[in-house]
ZAMARGU-4260 file (C-alpha; in steps of 0.2 Angstrom, whole numbers, plus 5000, padded with zeros to 4 digits):
<rodrens>
0) 5542/4147/5278 | 5559/4142/5271 | 5557/4153/5256 | 5553/4168/5270 | 5568/4163/5280
5) 5580/4162/5264 | 5573/4180/5259 | 5577/4186/5278 | 5593/4178/5280 | 5601/4177/5263
10) 5594/4189/5251 | 5593/4204/5264 | 5605/4214/5274 | 5601/4211/5292 | 5608/4228/5297
15) 5597/4237/5284 | 5582/4226/5288 | 5583/4229/5307 | 5586/4247/5302 | 5570/4247/5292
20) 5561/4240/5307 | 5568/4254/5318 | 5562/4267/5305 | 5545/4259/5306 | 5543/4259/5324
25) 5550/4277/5325 | 5539/4283/5312 | 5523/4275/5318 | 5526/4281/5336 | 5530/4299/5329
30) 5514/4298/5319 | 5504/4292/5333 | 5511/4306/5344 | 5508/4319/5331 | 5490/4313/5328
35) 5487/4314/5346 | 5493/4332/5348 | 5482/4335/5334 | 5467/4329/5344 | 5472/4340/5358
40) 5472/4355/5348 | 5457/4366/5341 | 5455/4376/5324 | 5470/4379/5312 | 5482/4370/5324
45) 5472/4354/5324 | 5472/4355/5305 | 5491/4358/5304 | 5496/4343/5316 | 5483/4333/5307
50) 5493/4336/5290 | 5510/4332/5298 | 5503/4317/5306 | 5496/4311/5288 | 5514/4315/5280
55) 5523/4306/5294 | 5512/4292/5292 | 5515/4290/5273 | 5533/4293/5275 | 5535/4280/5288
60) 5527/4267/5277 | 5538/4273/5261 | 5554/4275/5272 | 5551/4258/5279 | 5548/4250/5262
65) 5563/4259/5254 | 5576/4255/5267 | 5569/4237/5266 | 5571/4237/5247 | 5590/4244/5250
70) 5592/4229/5261 | 5588/4217/5247 | 5603/4209/5239 | 5597/4201/5223 | 5615/4196/5217
75) 5613/4207/5201 | 5614/4225/5196 | 5598/4234/5202 | 5591/4251/5204 | 5576/4262/5206
80) 5565/4270/5193 | 5562/4288/5201 | 5545/4293/5195 | 5537/4277/5201 | 5547/4278/5217
85) 5539/4296/5220 | 5523/4290/5214 | 5523/4277/5228 | 5526/4290/5241 | 5512/4301/5235
90) 5500/4286/5233 | 5505/4280/5251 | 5500/4297/5258 | 5484/4298/5249 | 5478/4280/5253
95) 5482/4284/5271 | 5474/4300/5272 | 5458/4293/5264 | 5458/4279/5277 | 5460/4293/5291
100) 5445/4304/5283 | 5435/4288/5285 | 5441/4285/5304 | 5442/4301/5312 | 5426/4308/5321
105) 5417/4291/5318 | 5409/4282/5334 | 5404/4267/5325 | 5417/4253/5326 | 5414/4245/5309
110) 5418/4263/5301 | 5434/4264/5311 | 5439/4246/5305 | 5434/4250/5287 | 5445/4266/5289
115) 5460/4255/5294 | 5457/4244/5280 | 5458/4258/5268 | 5475/4263/5277 | 5480/4246/5274
120) 5476/4246/5255 | 5486/4263/5254 | 5502/4254/5261 | 5498/4239/5250 | 5498/4251/5236
125) 5513/4259/5241 | 5522/4243/5244 | 5520/4235/5226 | 5521/4251/5217 | 5537/4254/5227
130) 5542/4236/5222 | 5538/4240/5203 | 5550/4254/5204 | 5564/4242/5209 | 5572/4236/5192
135) 5586/4223/5189 | 5595/4216/5174 | 5583/4202/5171 | 5565/4196/5174 | 5554/4198/5190
140) 5541/4183/5194 | 5528/4184/5207 | 5519/4171/5218 | 5501/4178/5217 | 5495/4166/5230
145) 5507/4172/5242 | 5504/4190/5237 | 5485/4188/5241 | 5489/4178/5257 | 5499/4192/5265
150) 5488/4206/5259 | 5472/4197/5266 | 5482/4194/5283 | 5488/4211/5284 | 5473/4222/5280
155) 5463/4216/5296 | 5478/4220/5307 | 5477/4238/5300 | 5459/4239/5303 | 5461/4232/5321
160) 5476/4244/5324 | 5464/4259/5319 | 5451/4252/5331 | 5463/4250/5345 | 5471/4268/5343
165) 5455/4277/5347 | 5449/4266/5360 | 5446/4272/5378 | 5452/4258/5387 | 5471/4260/5390
170) 5477/4241/5387 | 5467/4241/5371 | 5474/4258/5365 | 5492/4252/5368 | 5489/4238/5356
175) 5487/4251/5341 | 5505/4254/5337 | 5511/4235/5338 | 5496/4230/5326 | 5500/4243/5314
180) 5519/4238/5314 | 5515/4220/5312 | 5503/4224/5297 | 5517/4233/5288 | 5531/4220/5291
185) 5519/4206/5286 | 5514/4215/5270 | 5533/4219/5265 | 5540/4202/5270 | 5527/4193/5262
190) 5529/4204/5245 | 5548/4202/5246 | 5546/4182/5249 | 5534/4182/5234 | 5546/4190/5222
195) 5557/4179/5211 | 5571/4187/5201 | 5580/4179/5186 | 5596/4187/5179 | 5597/4191/5160
200) 5613/4201/5154 | 5603/4205/5139 | 5590/4215/5148 | 5597/4233/5152 | 5592/4245/5166
205) 5582/4260/5162 | 5591/4276/5157 | 5584/4285/5172 | 5587/4271/5185 | 5594/4278/5202
210) 5607/4267/5209 | 5604/4262/5227 | 5619/4271/5234 | 5611/4287/5227 | 5594/4284/5234
215) 5601/4279/5251 | 5604/4298/5257 | 5587/4303/5252 | 5580/4288/5262 | 5591/4293/5276
220) 5584/4311/5276 | 5567/4305/5275 | 5571/4294/5291 | 5580/4307/5300 | 5564/4317/5298
225) 5553/4304/5305 | 5566/4303/5320 | 5564/4321/5323 | 5545/4321/5322 | 5546/4306/5334
230) 5556/4316/5346 | 5545/4332/5345 | 5531/4320/5347 | 5539/4312/5363 | 5541/4330/5369
235) 5524/4335/5365 | 5518/4320/5374 | 5528/4323/5390 | 5522/4341/5391 | 5505/4336/5389
240) 5505/4322/5401 | 5514/4336/5413 | 5501/4347/5409 | 5487/4334/5412 | 5493/4330/5428
245) 5492/4348/5433 | 5475/4351/5427 | 5469/4335/5434 | 5477/4341/5451 | 5468/4357/5450
250) 5451/4348/5444 | 5453/4336/5458 | 5454/4350/5471 | 5439/4359/5464 | 5430/4342/5464
255) 5434/4339/5481 | 5423/4354/5486 | 5408/4348/5478 | 5395/4339/5487 | 5391/4327/5473
260) 5402/4313/5471 | 5414/4315/5456 | 5426/4303/5448 | 5437/4309/5434 | 5441/4295/5422
265) 5451/4291/5408 | 5441/4278/5398 | 5435/4265/5411 | 5448/4270/5423 | 5446/4281/5437
270) 5460/4293/5438 | 5455/4302/5454 | 5439/4305/5464 | 5433/4317/5477 | 5429/4314/5496
275) 5411/4315/5493 | 5412/4299/5482 | 5424/4291/5494 | 5411/4295/5508 | 5396/4288/5497
280) 5404/4272/5491 | 5414/4268/5508 | 5430/4266/5498 | 5445/4277/5501 | 5451/4289/5489
285) 5467/4279/5486 | 5457/4264/5482 | 5445/4273/5470 | 5461/4278/5461 | 5465/4265/5446
290) 5446/4256/5450 | 5436/4254/5435 | 5419/4262/5432 | 5412/4244/5431 | 5417/4240/5448
295) 5407/4255/5455 | 5392/4253/5444 | 5391/4235/5438 | 5374/4237/5429 | 5379/4253/5419
300) 5390/4256/5404 | 5395/4275/5410 | 5404/4278/5393 | 5389/4274/5382 | 5378/4287/5392
305) 5373/4302/5382 | 5383/4317/5388 | 5374/4329/5401 | 5359/4317/5402 | 5355/4310/5420
310) 5351/4292/5423 | 5347/4281/5438 | 5360/4267/5444 | 5365/4258/5458 | 5382/4261/5465
315) 5390/4246/5474 | 5398/4251/5490 | 5413/4244/5500 | 5401/4234/5511 | 5393/4226/5496
320) 5375/4234/5496 | 5369/4245/5482 | 5366/4263/5484 | 5353/4272/5473 | 5362/4285/5463
325) 5359/4298/5449 | 5374/4298/5437 | 5379/4312/5425 | 5392/4310/5412 | 5402/4325/5404
330) 5417/4325/5394 | 5431/4338/5397 | 5448/4342/5389 | 5463/4342/5400 | 5478/4348/5392
335) 5470/4345/5376 | 5466/4327/5380 | 5448/4320/5382 | 5443/4316/5400 | 5427/4309/5407
340) 5419/4316/5423 | 5406/4306/5431 | 5395/4314/5444 | 5386/4303/5457 | 5371/4310/5466
345) 5365/4301/5481 | 5346/4297/5480 | 5344/4289/5496 | 5335/4304/5505 | 5325/4308/5490
350) 5318/4291/5487 | 5314/4291/5506 | 5305/4308/5504 | 5296/4301/5489 | 5291/4286/5499
355) 5285/4297/5513 | 5275/4308/5500 | 5267/4291/5492 | 5263/4285/5510 | 5255/4302/5514
360) 5246/4303/5497 | 5239/4286/5498 | 5238/4283/5517 | 5224/4289/5529 | 5233/4301/5541
365) 5224/4295/5556 | 5223/4276/5554 | 5238/4273/5543 | 5227/4262/5532 | 5225/4265/5514
370) 5215/4281/5509 | 5200/4284/5498 | 5211/4288/5483 | 5222/4272/5484 | 5204/4261/5487
375) 5197/4268/5471 | 5213/4265/5460 | 5214/4247/5468 | 5196/4244/5465 | 5197/4251/5447
380) 5213/4239/5444 | 5203/4223/5451 | 5187/4228/5441 | 5198/4229/5425 | 5207/4213/5428
385) 5190/4205/5431 | 5184/4212/5415 | 5200/4204/5406 | 5201/4187/5413 | 5187/4186/5426
390) 5199/4187/5441 | 5186/4187/5456 | 5186/4198/5472 | 5175/4204/5485 | 5170/4221/5492
395) 5165/4224/5510 | 5159/4241/5516 | 5159/4243/5535 | 5151/4257/5545 | 5153/4258/5564
400) 5137/4259/5574 | 5135/4270/5589 | 5151/4280/5584 | 5142/4297/5587 | 5139/4293/5605
405) 5156/4289/5608 | 5163/4304/5598 | 5151/4314/5609 | 5156/4305/5626 | 5174/4305/5623
410) 5177/4320/5613 | 5185/4321/5595 | 5202/4315/5602 | 5194/4301/5610 | 5184/4296/5595
415) 5200/4297/5585 | 5208/4284/5597 | 5193/4273/5595 | 5195/4274/5576 | 5213/4270/5576
420) 5210/4255/5588 | 5197/4249/5575 | 5208/4251/5561 | 5222/4240/5569 | 5210/4227/5573
425) 5203/4226/5556 | 5221/4227/5549 | 5226/4211/5560 | 5212/4201/5552 | 5215/4206/5535
430) 5232/4201/5528 | 5241/4207/5512 | 5237/4206/5498 | 5220/4211/5503 | 5217/4229/5506
435) 5209/4238/5521 | 5205/4257/5518 | 5196/4270/5528 | 5185/4279/5516 | 5182/4294/5529
440) 5173/4297/5545 | 5168/4280/5552 | 5167/4272/5536 | 5179/4257/5531 | 5181/4245/5517
445) 5190/4229/5513 | 5194/4222/5496 | 5197/4204/5496 | 5208/4197/5482 | 5205/4180/5472
450) 5188/4176/5479 | 5170/4180/5476 | 5163/4167/5487 | 5149/4175/5497 | 5151/4164/5511
455) 5169/4168/5514 | 5166/4186/5512 | 5152/4185/5525 | 5162/4175/5537 | 5176/4188/5536
460) 5163/4203/5538 | 5156/4193/5554 | 5175/4192/5561 | 5176/4210/5559 | 5161/4214/5568
465) 5166/4202/5582 | 5183/4211/5583 | 5175/4229/5584 | 5163/4224/5597 | 5176/4220/5609
470) 5177/4234/5623 | 5188/4248/5619 | 5198/4256/5633 | 5202/4275/5630 | 5208/4287/5644
475) 5202/4275/5658 | 5185/4274/5649 | 5177/4260/5641 | 5168/4263/5624 | 5157/4250/5616
480) 5153/4250/5598 | 5148/4238/5584 | 5148/4239/5565 | 5137/4235/5551 | 5145/4227/5534
485) 5138/4227/5516 | 5146/4213/5505 | 5147/4214/5486 | 5156/4201/5478 | 5162/4203/5460
490) 5148/4197/5448 | 5147/4183/5435 | 5143/4196/5422 | 5156/4210/5425 | 5149/4227/5431
495) 5159/4244/5434 | 5166/4252/5449 | 5151/4263/5452 | 5139/4249/5452 | 5150/4238/5463
500) 5150/4252/5477 | 5131/4256/5475 | 5128/4238/5478 | 5139/4237/5493 | 5131/4253/5500
505) 5113/4245/5497 | 5118/4231/5507 | 5126/4242/5521 | 5110/4252/5522 | 5099/4237/5523
510) 5110/4230/5537 | 5108/4246/5546 | 5089/4247/5544 | 5087/4230/5550 | 5094/4231/5566
515) 5113/4235/5564 | 5128/4225/5570 | 5125/4213/5556 | 5131/4207/5538 | 5120/4210/5524
520) 5125/4201/5506 | 5120/4211/5491 | 5106/4204/5481 | 5096/4210/5466 | 5080/4214/5476
525) 5091/4227/5485 | 5095/4237/5469 | 5076/4235/5464 | 5071/4242/5481 | 5083/4256/5477
530) 5077/4260/5460 | 5060/4259/5467 | 5065/4272/5479 | 5073/4282/5465 | 5057/4282/5456
535) 5046/4286/5471 | 5058/4301/5473 | 5057/4307/5456 | 5037/4307/5458 | 5038/4316/5475
540) 5047/4330/5466 | 5033/4331/5454 | 5020/4329/5467 | 5028/4344/5477 | 5031/4355/5460
545) 5013/4351/5457 | 5005/4354/5474 | 4998/4336/5476 | 5002/4335/5495 | 4988/4337/5507
550) 4986/4337/5526 | 4975/4326/5534 | 4970/4328/5552 | 4965/4313/5565 | 4956/4319/5581
555) 4964/4317/5598 | 4951/4317/5611 | 4949/4317/5630 | 4944/4299/5636 | 4933/4304/5651
560) 4920/4314/5640 | 4926/4310/5622 | 4929/4329/5619 | 4941/4333/5604 | 4956/4342/5612
565) 4968/4342/5597 | 4973/4333/5582 | 4988/4325/5573 | 4992/4332/5556 | 4996/4319/5544
570) 5003/4320/5526 | 4994/4313/5511 | 4999/4312/5493 | 4985/4315/5481 | 4993/4304/5467
575) 4984/4308/5450 | 4975/4293/5442 | 4979/4283/5458 | 4971/4292/5473 | 4976/4297/5490
580) 4992/4288/5496 | 4996/4285/5514 | 5013/4289/5521 | 5019/4272/5522 | 5021/4271/5502
585) 5033/4288/5503 | 5037/4294/5519 | 5054/4286/5522 | 5059/4291/5504 | 5053/4310/5508
590) 5062/4310/5525 | 5079/4304/5518 | 5078/4317/5502 | 5080/4335/5499 | 5062/4338/5500
595) 5061/4335/5519 | 5065/4353/5525 | 5053/4362/5512 | 5039/4349/5514 | 5042/4349/5533
600) 5041/4369/5533 | 5025/4368/5523 | 5017/4355/5534 | 5021/4365/5550 | 5014/4382/5543
605) 4998/4373/5536 | 4995/4364/5552 | 4998/4379/5563 | 4986/4390/5552 | 4972/4378/5552
610) 4974/4375/5571 | 4972/4393/5573 | 4956/4394/5562 | 4949/4381/5573 | 4954/4391/5589
615) 4946/4407/5582 | 4931/4396/5577 | 4928/4392/5596 | 4940/4377/5600 | 4950/4388/5612
620) 4961/4375/5620 | 4965/4366/5603 | 4982/4358/5602 | 4989/4353/5586 | 5002/4339/5584
625) 5015/4340/5570 | 5028/4325/5565 | 5046/4332/5562 | 5058/4325/5550 | 5076/4322/5557
630) 5083/4335/5543 | 5071/4348/5551 | 5079/4345/5569 | 5097/4346/5561 | 5094/4362/5552
635) 5103/4377/5562 | 5088/4389/5559 | 5074/4377/5563 | 5070/4385/5581 | 5068/4402/5573
640) 5058/4395/5559 | 5045/4388/5572 | 5046/4406/5580 | 5042/4414/5565 | 5028/4402/5560
645) 5020/4404/5577 | 5020/4423/5576 | 5014/4423/5557 | 4999/4413/5562 | 4996/4418/5579
650) 4996/4401/5586 | 5001/4401/5605 | 5018/4391/5607 | 5008/4379/5620 | 4996/4375/5606
655) 5009/4367/5596 | 5016/4349/5600 | 5031/4342/5589 | 5032/4324/5588 | 5049/4315/5586
660) 5053/4296/5584 | 5066/4286/5590 | 5075/4286/5573 | 5078/4305/5576 | 5083/4302/5595
665) 5095/4288/5591 | 5105/4300/5581 | 5111/4307/5597 | 5117/4323/5589 | 5120/4338/5600
670) 5110/4350/5588 | 5096/4340/5589 | 5096/4341/5609 | 5099/4359/5608 | 5085/4363/5597
675) 5073/4352/5607 | 5078/4362/5623 | 5075/4378/5615 | 5058/4373/5609 | 5054/4367/5625
680) 5060/4383/5632 | 5047/4393/5621 | 5034/4381/5629 | 5031/4371/5613 | 5027/4353/5618
685) 5037/4339/5613 | 5030/4321/5610 | 5038/4305/5610 | 5030/4294/5596 | 5029/4275/5595
690) 5037/4273/5611 | 5043/4257/5616 | 5045/4249/5599 | 5062/4253/5595 | 5080/4253/5603
695) 5079/4269/5613 | 5087/4269/5630 | 5075/4274/5645 | 5089/4287/5649 | 5082/4297/5636
700) 5067/4301/5647 | 5079/4309/5659 | 5089/4319/5646 | 5077/4325/5633 | 5065/4338/5637
705) 5050/4327/5632 | 5032/4332/5638 | 5021/4317/5632 | 5023/4299/5627 | 5013/4291/5614
710) 5009/4272/5617 | 5010/4263/5599 | 4996/4255/5593 | 5004/4238/5594 | 5002/4238/5612
715) 4983/4243/5611 | 4977/4231/5598 | 4975/4216/5609 | 4974/4225/5626 | 4957/4218/5630
720) 4964/4200/5630 | 4982/4200/5632 | 4989/4202/5649 | 5006/4206/5642 | 5000/4221/5633
725) 4990/4226/5648 | 5006/4225/5659 | 5016/4235/5646 | 5004/4249/5645 | 5001/4250/5665
730) 5021/4250/5666 | 5022/4265/5652 | 5008/4274/5661 | 5017/4273/5679 | 5034/4277/5672
735) 5027/4293/5663 | 5019/4297/5679 | 5035/4295/5689 | 5043/4306/5675 | 5029/4319/5676
740) 5024/4315/5658 | 5007/4315/5650 | 5002/4300/5640 | 4991/4298/5624 | 4987/4281/5617
745) 4986/4278/5598 | 4976/4265/5587 | 4960/4264/5597 | 4947/4255/5586 | 4935/4247/5599
750) 4924/4253/5614 | 4933/4240/5624 | 4950/4246/5621 | 4944/4263/5626 | 4937/4256/5643
755) 4952/4248/5647 | 4963/4263/5645 | 4950/4275/5652 | 4957/4281/5669 | 4974/4276/5664
760) 4977/4288/5650 | 4970/4306/5648 | 4969/4306/5629 | 4968/4294/5614 | 4966/4293/5596
765) 4960/4280/5583 | 4947/4275/5571 | 4935/4274/5585 | 4935/4293/5587 | 4938/4297/5569
770) 4949/4292/5554 | 4963/4305/5546 | 4952/4318/5536 | 4954/4333/5526 | 4953/4349/5535
775) 4936/4354/5530 | 4928/4338/5537 | 4939/4340/5553 | 4933/4357/5554 | 4914/4352/5552
780) 4918/4339/5565 | 4923/4350/5577 | 4907/4362/5573 | 4897/4348/5577 | 4905/4344/5594
785) 4904/4362/5598 | 4885/4363/5594 | 4883/4347/5605 | 4891/4356/5621 | 4882/4371/5619
790) 4864/4361/5619 | 4871/4353/5634 | 4876/4368/5642 | 4858/4376/5637 | 4849/4360/5645
</rodrens>
């Protein structure tokens, strides 16, 4: 340090040393100004200004060095070797140019820093080549340690100066020139302090030595040129700033017309913003000016965004809340200066619309519950999680009981209101994260997360039923409905979505088949029964294709004289290698499948044809009874089909009796009631089969066009000894008489049963009078009866 102070205070002319510092500052400022002008231009002009900036930089370093050398007073005769002096200038320009080539157009900071270090190396070469051109009468000695130290200190300063000069942040950018001046100063002063001169009169100066007083005018000219360049740079900078202000003002006026929020920025600092951004953020435009982008977008580095690519972000408003926005960055040149325009698009309405769309896409429009797609997606996720880590869950499928009657009584609007009430009641019972969904119609589903406990799922299902059974008031009317629930817990052995749904449906169907308003837990037996029904359905298709169905006829007789007055047509399946199967083995599957309509049509046509044969053979008052499937009565063209069959066979409508069961009547479908009324208007008789064994309401005797009741065999079996059966039969007979309905008793097997019913009912059927038989046998039986009647008449 003492050596450095001695060098500065004793060996150097303070005036010239100060002049060297001034030349350095002016040159650096001029070089930077010209470089910025080059950045504002395009094409050939850009290249010209860049070359001028390069030359000015080299000359600045050279002139600073030379003035500093002129300020040096070694106390002995000295001078400058001209070739080496000129070479130092050329090397300075080349070294600085190489550094600039590495720096310009590079975004990587390490490349920029490396370019600055190369510039520093160029200045270092200039300094020590220039000092080599400085000759004295004597010898020169160097402190190599001090030389190395000053070089190692100055080179990072050159790198940092280059980094700072291209940064967008204004405070960092302003540090470029001071860092560069510091690097040059340390390099020169350190080099001068490291040099020691020893006078020796025996050492002459070289012949071509230029005296300092002769070199000073040249250095002055170069310095004056640098001053001129600096003045030009200042003028250019002032003009550029004025033009920049004008163009910013014009751009701001245009931006203020935009609906999107716009901020014109220089680096991170907002120069101006439009009214839309002020409205979006809540800040006044004056407050936005000077604010940094990081204040508005704390979680986003806008300057690192790819240009013209939108991205989502959150804008921090004046109220402290985050506003969702789409941000787009675009660079523009104003007065040749790069400016950044940030566009802010408010996303609140779009996000609300997307939320509404998601709600519509995954919510049931009527009830607001999850819809079928969301239910299936959630179920698939639970199944996948169960397969992955065994996470348990339970599936409940809920179907309303009696909703069809409510819908018919209150209309579709009333039915919709009932569904909304049911949905709200179930939603109140089932809290998140469990899912409640409406699958369609009057069917709902519940997914219970985190538990496959059958007892818990059954308890939840029972609470659902109890909640639904509460009376519902709709438009001053009271609606009563219930529900059946099928429960399917996730298995110990994981299964797929289809199997889960099938299991829950099987449990639900079993609950409905066994009285409704109850919960049924899935068991493997249900699946086995389903598989059995599926096998029966496949065999039924083969039976239909192979014509293995037959019609059997059971006599219906008048109890007073035992005369055959009609018959009930009963289907039988002549199964190959097994024999004839009774309807109990297959009728439920047949009635529920797609064969119900074609088989029902075949039964009707065959029975009417055979009945007409019997009437033509002498049984003039013969009547045939045909059991109907529900699918037939629901078919729109069924009445016309009956008309066609009667017309084709010639059978009178009064000779046909169609039998319906409670399962058909309980559906309470308007099309069924309409078809029954039309059939009755044709004079076709309607018999109510198995009366009193199910859940049919007595009001149906008033509303449905029934002509006859069939007393079920369960009331006949013990009628000889059981007073309750006797009372029930007497009550049915009196009720039928009051409703002007005929009565027939089924299942009579003993003479005592017949005697007990004689006088109460007019007709009967059962094994006492004949088992179901093929048509040939029945025809022979009727022929035998006719011959007996003829003999009695002759006698």
